[in-house]
C-alpha positions as CSV (number, residue, x, y, z in Angstrom):
1,X,46.3,-0.6,20.1
2,X,42.8,0.7,19.9
3,X,40.2,-2.0,19.1
4,X,36.5,-1.8,18.0
5,X,34.6,-4.6,19.7
6,X,31.0,-5.5,19.2
7,X,30.6,-2.3,17.2
8,X,31.8,-0.1,20.0
9,X,34.8,2.1,19.7
10,X,36.9,3.5,22.6
11,X,36.4,7.2,23.4
12,X,39.7,8.6,24.6
13,X,40.1,12.2,25.7
14,X,42.8,14.0,23.6
15,X,44.8,14.9,26.8
16,X,44.9,11.2,27.9
17,X,48.0,9.1,27.1
18,X,47.8,5.5,26.0
19,X,51.2,3.7,25.5
20,X,51.8,2.2,22.1
21,X,51.6,-1.4,23.3
22,X,48.6,-0.9,25.6
23,X,45.3,-2.3,24.5
24,X,42.0,-0.4,24.7
25,X,39.1,-2.5,23.4
26,X,35.3,-1.8,23.0
27,X,33.0,0.4,25.0
28,X,35.7,2.2,27.0
29,X,35.7,5.9,27.9
30,X,38.9,7.4,29.1
31,X,38.7,10.9,30.6
32,X,41.1,13.9,30.6
33,X,44.7,13.4,31.7
34,X,44.4,9.7,32.3
35,X,47.5,7.6,31.7
36,X,47.5,4.0,30.5
37,X,51.0,2.6,30.5
38,X,53.0,-0.1,28.7
39,X,51.3,-3.5,28.3
40,X,48.1,-2.5,30.2
41,X,44.8,-3.8,28.9
42,X,41.5,-2.0,29.3
43,X,38.7,-4.1,27.8
44,X,34.9,-4.0,27.7
45,X,33.7,-7.6,27.5
46,X,29.9,-7.1,27.3
47,X,29.7,-4.1,29.7
48,X,31.2,-0.6,29.6
49,X,34.5,0.6,31.3
50,X,34.6,4.2,32.4
51,X,38.0,5.7,33.4
52,X,37.9,9.0,35.2
53,X,40.1,12.1,35.1
54,X,43.7,11.8,36.0
55,X,43.6,8.0,36.5
56,X,46.9,6.1,36.2
57,X,46.8,2.5,35.0
58,X,50.3,1.2,35.3
59,X,52.3,-1.4,33.4
60,X,50.7,-4.8,32.6
61,X,47.5,-4.0,34.6
62,X,44.2,-5.4,33.4
63,X,41.0,-3.5,33.8
64,X,37.9,-5.2,32.4
65,X,34.2,-5.2,32.5
66,X,32.1,-8.3,31.8
67,X,28.6,-9.1,30.9
68,X,26.3,-11.5,29.1
69,X,22.6,-11.9,28.5
70,X,21.6,-12.0,32.2
71,X,24.5,-10.4,34.1
72,X,26.3,-7.1,33.7
73,X,29.5,-6.0,35.5
74,X,30.5,-2.6,34.3
75,X,33.8,-1.1,35.7
76,X,33.8,2.5,36.9
77,X,37.0,4.1,37.9
78,X,36.7,7.5,39.7
79,X,39.0,10.4,39.3
80,X,42.6,10.2,40.4
81,X,42.6,6.5,41.0
82,X,46.0,4.7,40.7
83,X,46.1,1.1,39.6
84,X,49.5,-0.5,40.0
85,X,51.6,-2.8,37.8
86,X,50.1,-6.3,37.1
87,X,46.9,-5.4,39.1
88,X,43.6,-7.0,38.0
89,X,40.3,-5.2,38.2
90,X,37.1,-6.8,36.9
91,X,33.6,-5.5,37.0
92,X,34.2,-3.3,40.0
93,X,33.8,0.3,41.1
94,X,36.8,2.2,42.3
95,X,35.8,5.6,43.9
96,X,37.8,8.9,44.0
97,X,41.5,8.4,44.8
98,X,41.3,4.7,45.5
99,X,44.7,2.9,45.3
100,X,45.1,-0.6,43.9
101,X,48.7,-1.7,44.5
102,X,51.0,-4.0,42.5
103,X,49.5,-7.4,41.9
104,X,46.3,-6.7,43.8
105,X,43.0,-8.2,42.5
106,X,39.5,-6.7,42.7
107,X,36.6,-9.0,41.6
108,X,33.1,-8.5,40.2
109,X,30.6,-6.4,42.1
110,X,33.3,-5.0,44.5
111,X,33.3,-1.4,45.6
112,X,36.5,0.3,46.7
113,X,35.3,3.5,48.4
114,X,37.0,6.9,48.4
115,X,40.7,7.0,49.4
116,X,40.7,3.3,50.3
117,X,43.8,1.3,49.5
118,X,44.2,-2.4,48.4
119,X,47.9,-3.2,49.1
120,X,50.3,-5.5,47.2
121,X,49.0,-8.9,46.4
122,X,45.7,-8.5,48.3
123,X,42.3,-9.7,47.0
124,X,38.9,-8.0,47.2
125,X,36.4,-10.7,46.4
126,X,33.0,-10.6,44.7
127,X,30.2,-8.5,46.3
128,X,32.7,-6.9,48.7
129,X,32.7,-3.2,49.9
130,X,36.0,-1.7,51.2
131,X,35.1,1.3,53.3
132,X,36.4,4.8,52.6
133,X,39.9,5.6,54.0
134,X,40.6,2.0,55.0
135,X,43.5,-0.2,54.0
136,X,43.5,-3.9,53.0
137,X,46.8,-5.3,54.4
138,X,49.5,-6.8,52.2
139,X,48.5,-10.3,50.9
140,X,45.2,-10.4,52.7
141,X,41.7,-11.2,51.4
142,X,38.5,-9.3,52.1
143,X,35.0,-10.7,51.5
144,X,31.5,-9.3,52.0
145,X,29.6,-6.1,52.9
146,X,30.5,-5.3,55.6
147,X,33.8,-6.9,54.7
148,X,35.6,-9.5,56.7
149,X,39.4,-9.6,56.7
150,X,41.2,-12.9,56.2
151,X,44.9,-13.8,56.2
152,X,46.3,-16.1,53.6
153,X,46.5,-19.0,56.1
154,X,42.8,-19.0,56.7
155,X,42.0,-21.1,53.6
156,X,39.1,-23.0,55.1
157,X,37.3,-19.9,56.3
158,X,37.8,-18.1,52.9
159,X,36.4,-21.1,51.0
160,X,33.3,-21.1,53.4
161,X,32.7,-17.4,52.7
162,X,33.0,-17.8,48.9
163,X,30.7,-20.8,48.9
164,X,28.0,-18.6,50.4
165,X,28.3,-16.3,47.4
166,X,28.4,-19.0,44.8
167,X,31.2,-17.5,42.6
168,X,30.4,-19.5,39.5
169,X,26.7,-18.5,39.5
170,X,27.2,-14.9,40.5
171,X,30.0,-14.1,38.0
172,X,29.3,-16.5,35.1
173,X,25.7,-17.5,35.6
174,X,26.8,-21.1,35.5
175,X,25.1,-24.1,36.9
176,X,27.1,-27.0,38.3
177,X,27.0,-29.0,35.1
178,X,28.1,-26.1,32.8
179,X,31.7,-26.0,31.6
180,X,33.4,-22.6,32.3
181,X,35.9,-22.7,29.4
182,X,33.2,-23.7,26.9
183,X,31.0,-20.8,28.0
184,X,33.9,-18.4,27.9
185,X,35.1,-19.6,24.5
186,X,31.7,-19.1,23.0
187,X,31.4,-15.6,24.5
188,X,34.9,-14.5,23.6
189,X,34.3,-15.6,20.0
190,X,32.8,-12.2,19.4
191,X,36.5,-11.0,19.2
192,X,36.6,-12.7,15.8
193,X,34.8,-9.6,14.4
194,X,37.1,-7.0,16.1
195,X,38.6,-4.2,14.1
196,X,42.0,-2.7,15.0
197,X,41.7,1.0,14.5
198,X,44.6,3.1,13.2
199,X,43.1,6.3,14.7
200,X,40.1,7.3,16.8
201,X,37.2,8.9,15.0
202,X,36.6,12.5,16.1
203,X,32.9,12.2,15.5
């Protein structure tokens, strides 16, 4: 499904493939020979998404950008990146030939450098840089720039690192008394004006 959102239509190269039940919404550019497979969602929620040449976004993955009046988190995916099934990428930069494995999560402001790999079930948190040619181990968490590696059983240390970055304020521009769902509901109300397109304009 190709969707016009906030007056922006996706721009998909003729050689790219988008599965019939994938969703491409808003200010999204998809370059030559990219493949967006079944159930995947690529959505520009207030900032653009750019998908490079030969990128593969596999089944049920979510790739999104986000932004509001004061914060912008575009998503830029370099050439020949592979994003595995059920992975989640939001407001991040994935450089040339980065690999995001099944079920991995990459959060806002993160940068995955050239040829780096985020393995199954791993999390790259906000404002984190994963160096070129490196690997985030299975089910581990990385935070910061330079990044620190945490195992899943280091919950207290992980929370301490995230508190330093104030996730709510950094990502959502929320104060302590703001209600996240209320803000999100208001912002996502812009989808009420969406148009499902039967075909892309060649203009």
